[in-house]
N, C-alpha and C positions, 0 to 999 in steps of 0.2 A: 833210627839205622844206624847200622855196625859201621864203625871206621873201616874203610877198605886201604887204610895208609898201612903200607911197608913200614914199618917202625922207623927206620933210619935213611930211610930215601925220601927224596920229595917228588911233590907233583908241580912238574913244571908248566908252567902258564907260556902261551908263547903268542906274542901280537905282533903285529907288522904292519906297515901302512905306508904306500907310494905316496910320493905328492899327486900323481894323477887319483887316485882313491881319496885325498884330501880333498880333490873336486868334486866330487859324487856326494858330499854332506857327509852328515854325522854318524852314521848309520854305521860306518867302519871305523871311527875314532879310533884312537890308542885308549882314553879312557872308557869309551864303550865297550873296549874288546876288554878290559882288563875287569867293569865290573859285571859283563855278562859273562866271562869264564870263571871268577870268584862267585858270582849266585851258583853256577851250575857246580862247581866244584863244594861248594858247604850243604846244598840240597843232596850231594852225595856222600860226603862226609870223608873225602878227600880234605887230608891235612899237610902240615909243613911245606907250603905253597910256596915257589919263588918265580917271578916272574923275568921270564926273557923277552926284551923289547925291541924290533928296533922301526924304529921310527924315522917315516922317510927314504926308507931303501925300497928299491923294487923285489920284488917277486921273482924277476927273470934272470937276479943276481944270487946265488949262494953263499958269496963273498961277503956277510954283512957280520955284522960284529958279534951280536947275541945269535944268532943263531949258531954260531961257528962256538961260540961258549957253552951252548947247549949241546951242540955233538960232541963236544969235546968232556961234556958232564955226563952224559951218555954212554960211550965210550968207555969212561971210567966209571961205572957202575951206582952213579948216584940217583939216576932218575927212576921211579917205579912208574908213574905217568906221568904222560903229554897231553896239554890238552889245548886245541886252538880252535877260533871261531869255526872256520872250513878251511876246505882244502888250499884255497888261494890265500890262505895267510902264511901258511907253510911254502909255496912257490908253485910260479906259473911255466916253469920248466917239466911238460907231463912226464918224462924221461928222468930226471932227478926227484920230483918228488915220489914218484911210483918207487922209487928206489930207497929212498927213507922210509915211507909208508911201510913197503912191501917188505922188505927184505933187513934194511939195517935196524928198525926198532925192534919186527922181533928178533934178531938173531942177538937182541940187547936185553931182552925180556920187558919191552917197553910198552906199558899199555896206552895206547892210541885212542883219543877221541876227536873227533872232527863233530864238532856240534850241530852245527846248523845243518849240517851234511845226514847227519844221523848214523855217521861211522865210527862205531866200536871196536876195537881188534880184539875184544874180548865177546862179542856176539856174531856168532856164527854167520849168519845173514844182512847184517848190517853193511858190509862194504860190499856187497858185489854189484854195486854202480860205482864204484870210486874211479877203477878205470876209465869209466866214459867219462865221468866230472872231471876229472885230470885231464883226460884227452880234450875236453870243449874248452879247459880253459884258455887257451891260447887265442884262437876265433872271437870269446867273449871280450876279453882281455882289448884286444886291437878295436873290436866296437866301440866299448866303453873309454878308452884312451882317442878315438875320433870325436865322438860325442862331448867328451869332456875337452876338446881343442876347439871346437865349432862354439860350446858354450863360452870359452875363454874371449874367443874373437866379437862375438856377439855383445859381449860385455866389457870391451875395451882393456881387456887382460891380456899381458903381455907375458905369456904361458908357454912353455917350451914341456912338450909332453915327454917324461921319462920312458924307459922299457918295465911295463909294469910287469 
């Protein structure tokens, strides 16, 4: 497969995990997200990989250290591709997430892929349901938070749910 990397620019792999996500098991763990994205990138010839990882940060908060560094690198023209596991890793606020995926990334020439959602900004039809996926995140997040809290109480954990 041909190398899809723009020579000097990076392929950003973004991982995020909140404390609530951690209660739902290993599928979203930072290590699993990294492996998943590295495998995807390798299979498609992306190189010059840089991880941006926000571990323990809520998706409702865009004031995350790695996210802010990533946005600064995008604005500086350093990023060619941005890969994440799914849209919920970018954020849980549908307006802000939509701004980044539909406006900011495009204005800065960033190829965006949310792997598990089959969203690829270079594929014309791949993101047609993205606005619906983004819009559904808050109710789904609230339901997951409620279940995690119930699980913690039933199993004797003293867990306080954060705003995922």
